[in-house]
C-alpha positions as a printed Julia matrix, in Angstrom:
227×3 Matrix{Float64}:
  81.92  127.18  58.28
  80.99  124.76  56.25
  83.63  123.1   53.38
  81.97  121.74  50.23
  86.03  121.24  48.86
  86.09  117.34  47.13
  89.08  115.35  47.16
  90.76  115.92  43.57
  92.53  112.92  43.08
  95.27  113.08  39.85
  95.51  109.1   39.15
  93.58  108.9   35.2
  90.04  107.08  34.79
  90.5   104.54  32.0
  88.41  106.62  29.59
  90.7   109.94  29.65
  91.5   110.86  26.48
  95.54  111.13  26.92
  96.53  114.35  25.27
 100.03  114.66  23.44
 101.87  118.04  23.52
 105.46  119.14  22.08
 105.96  121.03  25.45
 105.04  117.78  27.42
 108.65  116.11  27.28
 109.91  114.49  30.67
 113.17  116.39  31.63
 116.09  115.02  30.21
 118.69  117.51  31.99
 119.8   119.38  35.98
 121.67  121.47  36.5
 124.16  121.58  38.88
 122.67  124.95  40.71
 119.09  123.24  41.16
 121.53  120.28  43.57
 122.12  123.26  45.51
 120.45  125.05  48.95
 118.28  121.4   49.66
 117.42  121.06  52.92
 119.17  119.73  55.58
 119.37  115.39  55.75
 120.06  115.79  52.29
 123.28  113.93  52.31
 126.31  112.03  49.38
 124.0   108.96  50.09
 120.43  110.41  49.5
 118.27  108.87  46.68
 116.94  111.68  44.97
 115.05  111.54  41.97
 113.83  114.75  39.65
 110.87  115.16  37.43
 108.07  117.58  36.37
 104.93  116.8   38.87
 102.28  119.58  37.87
 101.28  121.8   35.12
  99.77  124.31  34.45
  97.08  125.6   32.24
  96.85  122.59  30.58
  93.96  119.99  30.48
  95.17  117.17  31.99
  94.2   113.57  32.06
  90.63  113.33  34.28
  90.25  117.06  32.33
  91.03  118.99  34.69
  93.24  122.4   34.04
  95.02  124.29  37.5
  95.44  127.99  37.22
  99.79  128.82  37.74
  98.26  131.62  40.66
  96.87  128.29  42.62
  99.33  125.99  41.96
 102.58  129.58  42.55
 100.18  130.13  45.97
 100.75  126.45  47.14
 104.25  126.06  45.26
 105.11  129.03  47.63
 102.54  127.68  50.78
 104.89  123.76  51.51
 108.1   125.69  50.01
 108.05  128.41  53.36
 107.37  124.83  54.97
 109.78  122.93  53.95
 112.46  125.89  54.58
 110.85  126.72  58.31
 111.58  123.34  59.43
 109.35  120.63  58.21
 112.05  119.52  55.19
 109.72  117.45  52.9
 106.41  116.91  52.37
 105.72  113.8   52.74
 103.81  111.43  49.25
 102.92  108.06  49.55
 103.44  104.98  46.83
 100.36  104.78  45.07
  97.68  106.85  45.71
  95.05  106.8   48.76
  91.21  108.13  49.26
  92.07  110.57  52.12
  93.09  113.97  52.78
  95.74  113.41  54.47
  98.99  111.48  54.54
  99.17  107.82  56.02
 102.9   107.3   57.06
 103.12  103.36  56.32
 102.33  103.91  53.1
 105.41  106.82  52.61
 108.48  106.39  50.11
 108.86  110.27  49.72
 109.69  113.42  50.65
 109.81  116.67  47.94
 112.42  118.51  48.89
 112.7   121.35  46.81
 109.81  123.15  44.6
 110.37  125.12  41.23
 108.79  126.44  37.95
 110.49  125.87  34.26
 107.77  127.72  32.41
 104.53  126.0   32.75
 105.53  123.37  35.07
 106.05  123.02  38.35
 109.48  120.94  38.84
 110.42  119.3   42.28
 112.88  117.07  43.52
 112.08  114.15  45.86
 114.17  112.55  47.73
 112.68  108.71  48.44
 113.47  106.76  51.3
 116.07  104.5   52.16
 114.65  100.99  50.98
 116.76   99.13  53.47
 114.0   100.39  55.92
 110.59  101.72  54.49
 109.39   98.77  51.89
 107.52  101.18  49.72
 110.71  103.02  49.06
 112.23  100.05  47.88
 109.54   98.7   46.08
 109.83  102.23  44.03
 113.62  102.14  43.36
 113.1    98.2   41.9
 110.94   99.86  39.74
 113.8   102.77  38.8
 117.01  100.47  38.7
 114.39   97.98  36.33
 114.43  101.05  34.25
 110.66  101.82  34.47
 108.57  105.02  34.3
 107.47  105.77  38.06
 105.14  108.84  37.97
 104.19  111.52  40.36
 100.6   112.7   40.64
  99.29  115.03  42.8
  96.07  114.97  46.43
  94.26  118.05  47.22
  91.55  119.6   49.09
  89.57  122.0   46.28
  86.49  122.38  44.42
  85.86  122.62  41.08
  84.17  125.28  38.1
  82.9   123.33  34.92
  83.42  125.6   31.52
  83.03  124.17  28.15
  83.8   120.66  29.1
  86.76  121.46  31.38
  86.84  121.22  35.62
  89.06  124.41  36.53
  90.57  124.17  39.72
  89.27  126.99  41.82
  90.94  129.33  44.27
  90.37  126.54  47.65
  92.66  124.39  45.97
  94.95  123.35  49.52
  97.9   120.63  48.37
  97.83  118.2   49.98
 101.03  115.75  48.49
 102.49  114.16  45.17
 102.0   109.57  45.59
 103.95  107.75  43.11
 101.87  106.03  40.54
 102.62  104.48  37.84
 100.18  106.72  35.46
 100.46  110.28  35.88
  97.21  112.5   35.2
 100.0   115.01  34.45
 101.53  114.34  30.89
 105.29  112.87  31.32
 105.11  113.38  35.03
 108.04  111.11  35.25
 110.52  111.07  37.89
 114.18  110.27  36.51
 116.62  109.55  39.79
 119.44  112.06  40.16
 122.92  110.75  40.43
 124.18  112.97  43.02
 127.93  110.84  44.63
 128.59  110.7   41.12
 128.14  114.03  39.18
 130.18  115.53  42.45
 132.87  112.54  41.82
 133.07  114.0   38.4
 133.04  117.6   38.73
 135.31  117.41  41.19
 138.26  114.86  39.65
 137.35  116.69  35.34
 140.13  118.58  34.02
 138.53  122.16  32.97
 140.36  123.07  29.73
 141.46  126.69  29.28
 139.0   127.52  26.76
 135.24  125.99  28.46
 133.45  127.91  31.42
 133.89  125.59  34.33
 129.67  126.42  34.13
 129.5   124.58  31.0
 132.05  122.04  31.4
 129.52  121.5   34.89
 126.47  121.16  32.66
 128.44  118.83  30.37
 128.98  116.64  33.16
 125.84  116.39  34.74
 123.94  115.47  31.46
 126.2   112.65  29.78
 125.92  111.27  34.15
 122.11  112.15  35.44
 119.99  108.68  34.68
 122.78  106.69  35.09
 122.73  104.44  37.98
């Protein structure tokens, strides 16, 4: 059977129209529950980053729309891979023009995917900067306070409707890559200070009238983007 799909790389073209929306703010909080049930291999020393990686039913900078049912199909497929022993979906530093991931260009592995409204959110692990040059570049960008964008790469066909390209049911996600200018609005990853969050939760004295959950969320908000 002939495969008519094309490689869909979500890196914006120079003349793409930037559409600003109130619901496209960078996520600035993480709950303790989101740090639970991560795959094996995650330790207190792991460098974790989190952010919106895809947005459903909204035009991106490439004038493409990804329907939520299609993204949900891929989220389930990739989550099953992660939970079945793959442990992570590997991505590169910058997009390559290939439908396969190059390990020599790798920098991250997606460890968890979930929905927040129409935002597909991910926790990814940055590979050890001491042994992975690309991860080292990404980490230095994070430490300098610069935005670290993330962008999808997949195979699929498009249907052109009213000036917009609608991604079709045959879409298959290859990976998410770290980029400087993501096509999905506000798709930027931020570092999660895992060890600081755990230590603060363990050491903090909870007042009688405070619930444990409220106190933990307060600690997480205070510490989230610190290095």
